[in-house]
C-alpha positions, 0 to 999 in steps of 0.5 A: 687051590687057587682061583682065577680073578675075573677081569673087568672089561673097561670097554662096556663102562660109561663114564660114571661107571670107569670113575667108579671103577678107579675110585674102587681100586684107589686111584683118581677119578681123572684117570676114567677119562684118560683111559676111555680116551685110549679105549674108544678114541684110538681103539687101543686094547693094550695098557702098555700102549696107554703111554699117559698112563704110569706103568703102575697103574698100567700094571695094575690095570693088567691084572684086574682089567681088560679092554676085550670086544667081541670076536671078529668072525668075518667082515665082508665089503660090497660093491657098493660100500656097505660093509658087514661083520659078523662078531661071536660073543659071549654066548657063542653065538654070532651077530651081525653088524652092518655099516651103509655109507650114503654121501658124507653119512654113515650109518652102523647098524648094531645087534642087541640080543643074538636071538628075539623072543618077539617071533614076528611073523616076517623074521626068522631070527624070531623063529630060532628063539632067543638066546641071549643078551649082549653086554654093554662090551658087545654093544658098544664093541660093535661100534669100537669094531668098526670104528677101528677097521676105518681108522676113525678117531671120533673127534674130526669131523669127517669121521666114518660113523656119523650115525648109529642104529639100535636096529639090528638082531633082538629088541633093545628094549629088552635088553634095556640096561645094556642099551642104554649104558652103550647109547650112553658111550656113543654119545659121550665126547670120552666115547664117540661124541655122536648127536643124540639125534643120530642114535636111534633105538628101534622097537616092536613096541614094549610100551613099559620100557619106552616110557621107561626109555625117557628117565634115562636118555634122549636118543632118537626113536623108530617104531617098527610099526608094518601094519595100520590096524590092530588085526593085521598088527597081531599076526605080524606083530605078536606083541601088539596082542599086549600093547595094541596100537592106540597104547603104544602110539600114546608111548611113543607121543610121551616119549617124543615130547619128553625131548622137549625139542621138534624131533620126530618119530620114525615109522618103519614099515615093512611093505609084504606083496598083498598083505599090508601093501593095499590102498586101503592100508595106505588110507588107514595108516594116514588116518592113524598117525595123522597127529603124530609128527612122523617121518616114514621109511617103507622098507620093500621086504626081500624074500628069504627061503620059507618066509610066505611072503613076496616083495610088492611090484614097483609099482605098488610100492610107489602107490602106496608111497605117493598115497602117504606123500600125498597125505602130507607125509615125508615118506623114503622107500629104503634103497636096498644096498649090499646084496652081494655080501647078504647085507640088504634088507630082508636078505640076511639067510645065507652062510658065513665062512668060518675064516678061523678054520681050514675046512670049508665048514660053514657056520649058519647066520640066521636071516634078522627082521625085514622089520628094521630099516638095515635088517641085521642078521645072525647065528648060533655056531653050529 
């Protein structure tokens, strides 16, 4: 009886890992760069199409390796240009990737986990619990899929994807190794060549891993804050009970200091009607952040069924923004995008047609936390 060989998926390998792979099969290390360009620059997943690689090596690669991204279940395009991909990962779950164009800027919001263990009170993804970590290939595969859909070659100045934010489904720092590997590929010139200032990791506050992050990479950092005091944050973001605000903000400051440049922390704050949007909350926030170089993104909550929360009025949002602005903070309010394809922040409760089936059966797609800039969404395939 023979056993089948598990093929190495080259999609998720960093440059160093790719060089080690070619070493391990008795090939020259420069082959790593050749193959990475085919995969990431040109979106090629067929070894036979890699014409500057010898036929003997192509045959060897076909026997022991593959280039395999997540399965695309659906792709939808909004009237405002926003795109949403639902992709199925190895665990059988689906996660979502959202692309938001704005002028010359194109931001891709990427998921890191299927489900989430943090159980933030306004996040339905947390209510479904944790399903699985995505592999490095599944994380970078979302960039690979989106890049191919635009026909983009990363070396060009007018490429569609200029920014990547790890703000999709899951807590990136709880899938540390795979997320860091994928972010290295995002920034590598043999990968997608995106500036470290334009790759952002968003966290709800896993303090030990924020400290660990500075030892491995120097991407931008965003903090999902959502409350200006520990009592309220304990309710909204339960991980705060383990890593309270003082400890959390000190770790963020250590990380930003390690960058050695004039870079600022991004603060994400989802506004919930009568919960965290009052004048006293703005006053507390001003005091909390007064010594921290930061920019603040206010995200009006988009209600989903049974959330128990509501969107504040436009006047309340404007009042909160004005208070922070008058205190000297750089404050923006997140514009709702992609509503018609359920890709707006906090709006991603719905159903996505499984296009691989002829019946009108749908797979449920759970809403991702409104804590994120773009708020991704995902679901187990029923």
